[in-house]
C-alpha positions as CSV (number, residue, x, y, z in Angstrom):
1,M,0.0,0.0,0.0
2,R,2.9,2.3,0.9
3,D,4.5,1.5,-2.5
4,S,1.2,2.2,-4.3
5,F,0.7,5.5,-2.4
6,H,4.3,6.5,-3.1
7,G,3.7,5.9,-6.8
8,M,0.6,8.0,-6.7
9,A,2.6,10.9,-5.1
10,S,5.2,10.7,-7.8
11,R,2.7,10.8,-10.5
12,R,1.1,13.8,-8.7
13,D,4.4,15.7,-8.7
14,A,4.8,14.9,-12.4
15,I,1.4,16.2,-13.2
16,A,2.1,19.4,-11.2
17,G,5.2,19.9,-13.2
18,C,3.3,19.5,-16.4
19,L,0.7,22.0,-15.2
20,L,3.4,24.4,-14.4
21,V,4.6,24.4,-18.0
22,M,1.1,24.5,-19.3
23,A,0.2,27.5,-17.1
24,A,3.1,29.4,-18.4
25,A,2.1,28.6,-21.9
26,C,-1.5,29.7,-21.3
27,G,-0.4,32.9,-19.6
28,Q,1.7,33.7,-22.8
29,T,-1.2,33.0,-25.1
30,H,-4.4,33.9,-23.4
31,G,-3.8,35.6,-20.1
32,G,-3.2,39.1,-21.4
33,G,-0.8,39.6,-18.5
34,S,2.8,38.5,-19.1
35,S,4.8,35.9,-20.9
36,T,7.8,34.2,-19.5
37,E,10.1,31.7,-21.3
38,I,11.1,28.9,-19.0
39,D,14.6,27.7,-19.4
40,P,14.9,24.1,-18.3
41,S,18.2,25.0,-16.9
42,G,16.5,27.4,-14.5
43,D,18.9,30.3,-15.1
44,R,17.0,32.5,-17.6
45,G,13.5,34.0,-17.3
46,R,13.4,36.8,-19.9
47,A,10.5,39.3,-19.6
48,G,8.6,39.7,-22.9
49,S,6.2,42.4,-24.0
50,V,3.3,43.2,-21.8
51,A,-0.1,43.8,-23.5
52,A,-3.0,45.8,-22.1
53,G,-5.4,43.7,-20.0
54,G,-5.3,41.9,-16.6
55,G,-4.8,38.6,-15.0
56,S,-2.0,37.9,-12.7
57,G,-3.5,34.6,-11.5
58,P,-1.9,32.1,-13.8
59,G,1.6,33.2,-13.0
60,A,1.0,33.1,-9.3
61,S,-0.8,29.8,-9.3
62,A,1.8,28.1,-11.4
63,G,4.5,29.0,-8.8
64,T,2.8,27.4,-5.8
65,G,3.9,23.8,-6.4
66,A,7.0,24.5,-8.6
67,S,10.4,23.1,-8.0
68,A,13.3,25.3,-7.1
69,G,14.8,27.3,-9.9
70,T,12.2,26.9,-12.6
71,G,9.1,27.5,-10.5
72,A,10.5,30.5,-8.7
73,S,11.4,32.2,-11.9
74,A,7.9,31.7,-13.4
75,S,6.3,32.9,-10.2
76,T,8.3,36.1,-10.1
77,A,7.6,36.8,-13.7
78,G,4.0,36.1,-13.2
79,R,3.7,38.6,-10.3
80,G,5.5,41.3,-12.3
81,A,3.4,40.7,-15.4
82,G,0.2,40.8,-13.4
83,R,1.1,44.3,-11.9
84,A,2.0,45.6,-15.3
85,G,-1.1,44.2,-17.0
86,S,-3.4,45.7,-14.4
87,A,-1.8,49.1,-15.0
88,G,-3.0,49.0,-18.6
89,S,0.4,50.2,-20.1
90,A,2.7,48.9,-22.8
91,T,6.4,48.5,-22.1
92,E,9.2,48.1,-24.7
93,P,12.5,46.6,-23.8
94,S,15.2,49.2,-23.1
95,P,18.1,49.4,-25.4
96,G,20.7,46.8,-24.8
97,T,18.3,44.2,-23.2
98,A,17.4,40.8,-24.8
99,R,14.6,40.7,-27.3
100,D,12.3,37.9,-28.3
101,A,13.7,35.6,-30.9
102,G,12.9,36.8,-34.4
103,V,12.3,40.6,-33.6
104,P,14.7,42.7,-35.6
105,P,16.6,45.6,-33.8
106,V,15.5,49.2,-34.4
107,E,17.8,51.3,-36.6
108,V,18.3,55.0,-35.5
109,D,19.5,57.7,-38.0
110,A,22.2,59.7,-36.1
111,G,22.5,62.3,-38.8
112,P,25.7,63.7,-40.4
113,A,28.8,63.4,-38.3
114,D,30.3,66.6,-36.7
115,P,33.6,67.1,-38.5
116,C,35.0,68.9,-35.4
117,G,33.7,66.3,-33.0
118,S,36.7,64.0,-33.2
119,D,40.2,65.1,-32.3
120,N,39.2,68.8,-32.7
121,G,38.7,68.1,-36.4
122,G,42.5,67.6,-36.8
123,C,43.2,71.2,-35.8
124,G,45.3,70.2,-32.9
125,N,45.4,71.5,-29.3
126,R,42.0,73.0,-28.4
127,A,43.8,75.6,-26.2
128,R,45.5,76.9,-29.3
129,W,43.1,76.3,-32.2
130,T,39.3,76.5,-32.7
131,C,37.7,74.0,-35.2
132,L,34.9,75.6,-37.2
133,P,32.8,73.4,-39.6
134,E,32.6,74.9,-43.1
135,N,31.0,73.3,-46.2
136,G,31.6,69.7,-45.1
137,A,35.2,70.5,-44.2
138,V,36.8,72.3,-41.2
139,R,38.6,75.6,-40.8
140,C,41.2,75.9,-38.0
141,V,41.2,79.4,-36.3
142,D,44.0,80.5,-34.0
143,V,42.9,81.2,-30.4
144,D,43.8,84.8,-29.4
145,E,45.1,84.2,-25.9
146,C,45.7,88.0,-25.4
147,A,41.9,88.6,-25.6
148,R,41.4,87.1,-22.2
149,A,43.2,88.6,-19.1
150,N,45.9,90.0,-21.4
151,G,47.1,86.5,-22.0
152,G,48.4,86.2,-18.4
153,C,50.7,89.2,-18.9
154,D,50.9,92.2,-16.6
155,P,48.1,94.7,-17.4
156,V,50.6,97.5,-18.2
157,S,52.6,95.3,-20.6
158,E,52.0,94.3,-24.2
159,C,50.6,90.8,-24.9
160,I,51.8,89.4,-28.3
161,N,49.6,86.7,-29.8
162,R,51.4,84.0,-31.7
163,S,49.6,81.6,-34.2
164,G,49.2,78.2,-32.6
165,Q,51.6,79.0,-29.8
166,P,51.3,80.5,-26.3
167,A,51.1,84.3,-26.0
168,E,54.3,86.2,-25.5
169,C,54.6,88.9,-22.9
170,G,56.3,92.1,-24.0
171,P,58.1,94.6,-21.9
172,C,56.5,96.8,-19.3
173,A,55.1,100.2,-20.4
174,K,57.1,103.3,-20.0
175,G,57.4,104.4,-16.4
176,Y,57.2,100.9,-15.1
177,A,60.0,98.4,-14.1
178,G,60.0,94.6,-14.3
179,S,58.7,92.4,-17.1
180,G,55.3,91.6,-18.5
181,A,55.7,87.9,-17.7
182,T,56.7,88.3,-14.0
183,G,55.0,91.7,-13.2
184,C,55.4,95.4,-13.6
185,S,55.8,98.0,-10.9
186,D,55.6,101.8,-11.1
187,L,58.8,103.8,-11.2
188,D,59.1,106.7,-8.8
189,E,60.9,109.1,-11.1
190,C,60.7,112.0,-8.6
191,A,62.6,109.9,-6.0
192,Q,65.1,108.6,-8.5
193,T,66.0,111.9,-10.1
194,P,66.4,114.9,-7.7
195,D,65.4,118.3,-9.3
196,L,63.7,116.4,-12.1
197,C,61.4,119.4,-12.5
198,G,64.1,122.0,-12.1
199,E,64.5,124.2,-9.0
200,S,62.9,122.5,-6.0
201,D,61.6,125.8,-4.6
202,R,59.8,126.6,-7.9
203,F,58.3,123.3,-8.9
204,A,57.1,120.2,-7.0
205,C,57.6,116.8,-8.6
206,V,54.5,114.6,-8.1
207,N,54.8,110.9,-9.0
208,N,51.9,109.4,-11.0
209,P,51.3,105.8,-12.2
210,G,53.6,105.5,-15.2
211,G,54.9,109.1,-15.1
212,Y,55.1,112.3,-13.1
213,D,53.9,115.9,-13.1
214,C,55.8,119.1,-12.5
215,L,53.5,121.4,-10.5
216,D,54.3,125.0,-9.9
217,F,55.0,125.4,-6.2
218,P,52.5,127.6,-4.5
219,E,54.9,130.1,-2.9
220,C,52.0,132.5,-2.0
221,S,50.6,129.9,0.4
222,I,53.6,130.2,2.7
223,D,54.1,133.5,4.5
224,N,52.2,135.3,1.7
225,G,55.1,134.5,-0.6
226,G,57.4,136.9,1.2
227,C,55.2,139.8,0.4
228,G,54.6,140.7,4.1
229,D,51.3,141.4,5.8
230,R,48.4,140.3,3.6
231,A,46.6,143.5,4.4
232,Q,49.5,145.4,3.0
233,A,50.2,143.5,-0.2
234,F,48.7,140.8,-2.3
235,C,50.9,137.8,-3.5
236,L,50.5,136.9,-7.2
237,E,51.8,133.5,-8.3
238,Q,54.1,133.3,-11.3
239,V,54.7,129.9,-13.0
240,G,58.3,128.9,-12.7
241,A,59.3,132.2,-11.2
242,A,59.2,134.2,-8.0
243,P,55.8,135.6,-7.0
244,L,54.9,139.2,-7.5
245,C,53.9,141.4,-4.5
246,D,51.1,143.8,-5.4
247,A,50.7,146.6,-2.9
248,N,47.2,147.4,-1.5
249,E,46.6,150.9,-2.9
250,C,43.4,151.2,-0.8
251,L,45.5,151.7,2.3
252,T,46.6,155.1,1.1
253,D,44.0,157.8,1.0
254,N,41.2,155.3,0.4
255,G,42.8,154.5,-2.9
256,G,41.9,157.9,-4.3
257,C,38.1,157.1,-4.0
258,G,37.4,160.1,-1.8
259,D,35.2,160.2,1.3
260,W,35.3,156.7,2.8
261,S,31.8,157.0,4.1
262,Q,30.5,157.5,0.6
263,K,32.8,155.3,-1.5
264,R,35.0,152.5,-0.5
265,C,38.2,151.3,-2.2
266,V,38.3,147.7,-3.4
267,D,41.8,146.5,-4.2
268,R,42.2,144.6,-7.5
269,P,45.4,142.6,-7.7
270,A,47.5,143.8,-10.7
271,A,44.8,146.2,-11.7
272,A,43.4,149.6,-10.8
273,V,41.4,150.0,-7.6
274,D,37.6,149.9,-7.7
275,C,35.8,152.7,-5.9
276,K,32.5,151.2,-4.7
277,A,29.7,153.5,-3.7
278,R,27.3,152.8,-0.8
279,V,24.6,150.3,-1.4
280,S,21.1,151.6,-1.9
281,A,19.2,148.5,-2.9
282,I,19.5,144.8,-3.3
283,V,17.0,143.0,-5.6
284,G,16.3,139.6,-7.0
285,L,15.0,136.2,-6.0
286,I,18.1,134.3,-7.4
287,G,21.6,135.9,-7.6
288,P,20.9,139.3,-5.9
289,A,22.0,142.4,-7.7
290,F,23.3,145.5,-5.9
291,L,22.4,149.1,-6.8
292,H,24.9,151.6,-5.4
293,E,24.4,155.2,-4.7
294,D,26.5,156.3,-7.6
295,G,24.2,154.4,-10.0
296,S,26.5,151.4,-10.5
297,I,25.2,147.8,-10.6
298,D,27.0,144.6,-9.7
299,G,26.2,141.3,-8.1
300,W,26.0,137.6,-8.9
301,N,24.3,135.9,-11.8
302,L,22.3,132.6,-11.7
303,N,25.5,130.6,-11.1
304,F,26.8,133.1,-8.6
305,F,29.5,134.4,-10.8
306,P,30.3,138.2,-10.4
307,E,28.7,140.3,-13.0
308,Q,28.6,144.1,-13.6
309,L,26.3,146.3,-15.7
310,S,28.3,149.4,-16.9
311,G,26.7,152.8,-16.8
312,S,24.6,154.8,-14.3
313,Y,21.1,153.7,-13.2
314,T,18.3,154.7,-10.9
315,Q,16.7,151.2,-10.5
316,V,17.7,147.6,-11.1
317,A,15.8,144.4,-11.9
318,N,17.0,140.9,-11.7
319,L,15.7,138.2,-14.1
320,G,17.1,135.1,-12.6
321,G,20.7,136.4,-12.9
322,V,20.3,138.7,-15.9
323,F,20.6,142.3,-14.6
324,C,18.6,145.0,-16.1
325,G,18.8,148.7,-15.1
326,L,16.8,151.8,-15.7
327,A,19.3,154.3,-17.0
328,T,19.2,158.0,-16.2
329,S,18.3,158.5,-19.8
330,G,15.0,156.6,-19.4
331,S,16.1,153.5,-21.4
332,V,16.4,150.0,-20.1
333,R,19.7,148.1,-20.5
334,C,20.5,144.5,-19.6
335,T,23.6,142.3,-19.2
336,S,22.3,140.0,-21.9
337,D,21.3,141.1,-25.4
338,G,17.7,140.8,-26.6
339,Y,16.0,141.4,-23.3
340,A,15.5,145.1,-22.9
341,P,12.5,146.8,-24.7
342,A,13.1,149.7,-27.0
343,G,12.4,153.3,-25.9
344,S,13.7,156.0,-23.6
345,D,10.5,156.9,-21.8
346,F,10.6,154.5,-18.9
347,V,10.1,155.8,-15.4
348,A,10.2,152.5,-13.4
349,I,11.3,148.9,-13.7
350,S,10.6,145.7,-11.8
351,G,11.8,142.2,-12.3
352,A,11.9,138.7,-10.7
353,G,12.1,135.1,-11.8
354,W,12.5,135.0,-15.5
355,H,10.8,138.3,-16.7
356,A,10.7,142.0,-16.0
357,C,8.4,144.9,-16.7
358,G,8.8,148.6,-17.3
359,L,6.4,151.4,-16.8
360,R,6.4,154.2,-19.4
361,S,5.7,157.8,-18.7
362,G,2.2,157.6,-20.2
363,G,1.1,154.7,-18.0
364,A,1.7,151.9,-20.5
365,V,3.4,148.7,-19.4
366,A,6.0,146.8,-21.4
367,C,7.1,143.4,-20.1
368,F,9.9,141.2,-21.5
369,G,11.3,137.7,-20.8
370,D,9.5,134.3,-20.4
371,D,5.8,134.7,-20.9
372,V,4.6,132.1,-18.3
373,D,0.8,132.0,-18.3
374,G,0.5,135.5,-19.8
375,A,2.7,137.2,-17.1
376,V,4.5,139.1,-20.0
377,S,1.8,139.5,-22.7
378,G,-1.1,140.2,-20.3
379,P,-0.1,143.6,-18.7
380,G,0.6,145.1,-22.1
381,S,-2.8,144.4,-23.4
382,S,-4.6,146.6,-20.9
383,E,-5.7,150.1,-22.0
384,I,-6.1,151.3,-18.5
385,P,-3.1,153.5,-17.5
386,A,-0.9,152.1,-14.8
387,T,0.7,153.9,-11.9
388,Q,2.9,151.0,-10.8
389,V,3.9,147.6,-12.0
390,A,5.3,144.6,-10.0
391,A,6.9,141.5,-11.5
392,G,6.8,138.3,-9.5
393,F,8.5,135.0,-10.1
394,W,5.8,133.9,-12.6
395,S,3.2,136.7,-12.3
396,T,2.8,140.4,-12.8
397,C,0.5,142.8,-11.0
398,V,-0.4,146.3,-12.1
399,L,-1.8,149.2,-10.0
400,H,-4.3,151.4,-11.9
401,Y,-5.5,154.8,-11.0
402,P,-7.2,155.5,-8.7
403,G,-6.2,152.4,-6.7
404,S,-7.5,149.1,-8.3
405,I,-5.2,146.2,-9.2
406,T,-5.1,143.6,-12.0
407,C,-2.8,140.6,-11.9
408,Y,-1.6,138.1,-14.7
409,G,0.3,134.8,-14.8
410,N,0.2,131.5,-13.0
411,D,-2.7,131.1,-10.6
412,D,-2.0,127.7,-9.1
413,A,-2.1,129.1,-5.6
414,G,-5.0,131.5,-6.3
415,A,-2.9,134.7,-6.0
416,I,-4.1,136.0,-9.4
417,S,-7.8,135.1,-9.1
418,G,-7.9,136.3,-5.5
419,A,-6.4,139.7,-6.4
420,N,-8.6,140.2,-9.4
421,A,-11.7,139.4,-7.4
422,D,-10.9,142.3,-5.0
423,T,-12.8,145.4,-6.2
424,S,-11.1,147.8,-3.8
425,T,-9.9,151.1,-5.3
426,D,-7.9,152.4,-2.3
427,F,-4.6,150.6,-2.8
428,V,-1.5,152.7,-3.1
429,A,1.2,150.0,-3.8
430,V,1.2,146.5,-5.3
431,F,3.8,143.6,-4.9
432,A,4.2,140.2,-6.6
433,G,6.2,137.2,-5.6
434,A,6.2,133.4,-5.7
435,D,2.5,132.2,-5.4
436,V,1.6,135.4,-3.5
437,A,0.4,138.9,-4.4
438,C,0.0,141.8,-2.0
439,A,-1.1,145.4,-1.9
440,L,-0.9,148.2,0.7
441,R,-3.5,150.8,1.5
442,A,-2.8,154.4,2.4
443,D,-2.6,153.6,6.1
444,G,0.0,150.9,5.5
445,S,-2.3,148.0,6.1
446,P,-1.6,145.0,3.9
447,M,-3.8,142.7,1.9
448,C,-2.4,139.5,0.4
449,W,-3.7,136.6,-1.8
450,G,-2.3,133.2,-2.6
451,S,-0.3,130.5,-0.8
452,D,-0.2,130.7,3.0
453,L,1.7,127.4,3.3
454,Y,4.2,128.8,5.8
455,G,1.9,131.3,7.5
456,Q,3.5,134.2,5.5
457,I,0.1,135.7,4.6
458,S,-1.6,135.3,7.9
459,G,1.5,136.7,9.6
460,V,1.8,139.8,7.6
461,M,-2.0,140.5,7.8
462,E,-2.1,140.3,11.6
463,A,-4.2,143.0,13.0
464,G,-2.3,146.3,13.6
465,N,0.5,145.6,11.1
466,R,1.5,148.7,9.1
467,F,4.3,148.8,6.5
468,S,5.8,151.3,4.1
469,T,6.8,148.6,1.6
470,L,6.8,144.8,1.2
471,S,9.1,142.2,-0.4
472,I,7.8,138.7,-1.3
473,G,10.2,135.8,-1.5
474,Y,9.9,132.0,-1.5
475,G,7.6,131.2,1.5
476,T,8.5,134.5,3.0
477,I,7.1,138.1,3.2
478,C,9.1,140.9,4.7
479,G,7.9,144.4,5.5
480,L,9.6,147.7,6.3
481,R,7.9,149.5,9.2
482,A,7.6,153.2,9.8
483,D,10.2,153.0,12.6
484,S,12.7,151.7,10.0
485,S,12.7,148.2,11.4
486,V,12.0,145.0,9.5
487,R,9.5,142.3,10.2
488,C,9.5,139.0,8.2
489,F,7.0,136.2,8.2
490,G,6.9,132.6,6.9
491,W,9.6,130.0,6.2
492,D,12.8,130.6,8.3
493,G,15.0,128.3,6.3
494,Y,18.7,129.4,6.6
495,D,17.6,132.0,9.2
496,K,16.2,134.2,6.5
497,V,13.3,135.3,8.8
498,N,14.8,135.6,12.3
499,G,18.0,137.2,11.0
500,P,16.5,140.3,9.5
501,N,13.9,140.5,12.3
502,A,16.9,141.2,14.6
503,A,18.5,143.9,12.3
504,G,17.3,146.8,14.5
505,S,16.4,150.2,13.2
506,G,17.9,152.4,10.5
507,V,16.9,150.0,7.7
508,V,16.0,151.7,4.4
509,H,15.6,148.7,2.1
510,V,14.7,145.0,2.4
511,N,14.7,142.2,-0.2
512,A,13.3,138.8,0.3
513,G,14.8,136.3,-2.2
514,Q,14.6,132.6,-2.8
515,N,16.9,131.4,-0.1
516,N,18.2,134.8,1.2
517,T,16.9,138.0,2.9
518,C,19.0,141.2,2.7
519,V,18.6,144.6,4.4
520,V,20.3,147.9,3.7
521,W,20.9,150.5,6.4
522,N,20.9,154.2,6.0
523,D,24.7,154.4,6.1
524,G,25.0,152.3,2.9
525,T,26.0,149.1,4.7
526,Y,24.0,145.9,4.2
527,R,23.8,142.3,5.5
528,C,22.2,139.1,4.2
529,W,20.9,136.0,5.8
530,G,20.3,132.7,4.2
531,Q,21.9,129.9,2.1
532,D,24.4,132.1,0.3
533,A,24.9,134.7,3.1
534,V,28.7,134.0,3.4
535,L,29.2,134.9,-0.3
536,L,26.9,137.8,-0.3
537,N,28.4,139.3,2.8
538,D,32.0,139.2,1.4
539,D,31.9,142.8,0.4
540,V,33.4,146.1,1.7
541,W,29.9,147.4,2.5
542,A,28.7,144.4,4.4
543,R,28.3,144.6,8.1
544,P,30.2,142.0,10.1
């Protein structure tokens, strides 16, 4: 019985082995999952193509009773094939893997070969030559090593490119020692050659990279060049020679200018002295101009360079650095051509900003300069005779008989419309400035229109204020009182409000500018406060 049972078990194992082979074949043909070739030797189970569909069962079932080697390979392939099949994808063998017998390899067209791809196209060392494909052949181009970091040579030396060879470093540039290959250093010619520039007390040798400069020694900077006291003589530099000592002629008899209280001598090095009369007025928003008691005009232009208007004048106007004066003949003259209007019947002139206006003897107004919003063309169109004209920065106001006013120009701050809406006829003076227009009545009470950004309008119009004249600057209004003191209101930048407010009495003129406020006293002296006060106060008539 045992023998019979043992025989049945052997036959069972044999049948199981046959089923294993049949299951693998069925999975390849009908399962839609995977196919696996079973190598009897048990060392090869190559994965074939996987088609869409499912069914991992046959592979797994076939492996349950399989013998070692063959059965394990089939089971593993079956599980992998089942997963791939359920995913519904198709997988091709990667290049280089085994293919099913009878399937030809895929041919790939690589295109034309790069003629420079192999061995730099036969051009040689890539550091020396560049291979360029050209019409199926190659062209070998020399690499310019000097184009990059000067070929490794010192920056102040010459790099010499050589065809197909390393670059060659030339000598160092003039003024340098060393070599281009190892490095260049600056030569100090001044230290190597004493008195290279000549006499050491006349010239100073200054070494520079690659050279040197011979600078005239500033003898006047040491002990006034041997000229003595600076108040007695002025030292004048002479290139390559001893300085000249120019005596101060003003120290003797006021330089011949006469009474020192009326005119003051200004020493001009290597030139005749300048007799400067007392100051009577200072005008202008930018680059103030000075009118002196003798009718002369000087001052600073827009760039704060000294400028002078020749002749004798009774009034001065400043158009942003262009000076215009009312000559004693009644004509208007300016420091720049093309500004002044024709005629010799002018009785007054006013200017500020970029334009000026003149009042003719018959009451007509003639303005000239930049016509901003009708500030120039507007006043001349009126047929009503004028008794006064005031030019502001970009506006013009006219006083008509018996006391009404009309203003023209930019109205962004409401100065123009505000003044024109006032129907009063008792004004005796009118003033124009930056974004502000003002007028005075016979009792000295002010009325102003426009911007009160810094409290300049509300300040000047405080109850009880009385003024003989006004001056309008940037954010500032200044007035001259009956007791000859000054009162300014508004923006105190650069101390241009508090400074003149402490000027005391005896003031005969006040001018509020862009960044400066200046006053003139009855003795012809003056003082300015503001951004350019140091420059403006550098004058013989300026108070310390």
